[in-house]
C-alpha positions, -999 to +999 in steps of 0.1 A: +432-076+060+429-078+022+395-073+006+395-109-007+402-123+027+374-102+042+349-118+017+363-152+024+360-149+062+324-136+066+287-144+066+269-143+033+231-138+029+217-165+005+180-157+006+152-141+026+118-158+029+086-140+042+069-164+066+040-143+079+026-108+074-006-093+086-020-058+092-049-050+114-062-015+122-092+003+136-114+016+108-115+051+123-086+066+142-091+099+158-059+119+158-075+145+180-083+121+208-049+114+222-012+106+215-006+074+196+022+054+212+041+026+195+056-006+208+081-028+189+089-064+198+117-082+181+129-118+186+154-139+167+159-176+166+189-193+150+192-228+136+224-249+140+250-247+112+247-277+089+276-296+072+275-271+044+281-242+068+246-229+063+223-216+090+191-196+092+178-168+114+140-163+119+131-128+130+097-120+144+088-084+145+056-070+159+047-033+157+016-021+176+002+013+182-021+022+210-040+054+219-055+066+251-090+078+247-107+108+264-122+082+289-087+071+299-091+038+281-062+025+261-071+009+228-050-007+201-053+012+168-031-010+147-010-041+147+016-054+123+032-088+129+059-099+105+081-131+104+109-137+079+138-160+077+172-153+063+196-181+052+233-175+056+265-192+047+296-191+068+327-185+047+360-192+063+365-181+099+347-147+105+361-124+131+327-117+145+313-145+167+283-163+153+260-154+183+268-117+180+262-118+143+228-136+148+216-111+174+226-078+157+239-081+122+217-108+107+184-090+115+199-057+102+207-075+070+174-094+067+150-065+074+161-042+045+160-072+022+124-077+033+115-041+027+130-043-008+108-073-015+077-052-007+088-026-033+089-050-062 
């Protein structure tokens, strides 16, 4: 497939919007007390394609870390929920099915864009 045709038959990122971001943590975290384990939850929701072949993906990411204390009590030491939305345009007829793109590729494209926004 020619390079021009690849670009014409693909999904194009138009913009990324940060919807929600928060960070909570314990004031004091003892790194001697126990191992800190992390948990990541990710969910994606797609809107329908409109007449202009534009759709959006909303990705919700929640990163939490918990630590077991000496008393065998598990406590959450920090929590980071983030929601962002990426708007995409469908160009031509992409080979990759839309559902597969929305589950895997779209979040992989949106997340680095979000990280770059933080570095500005």
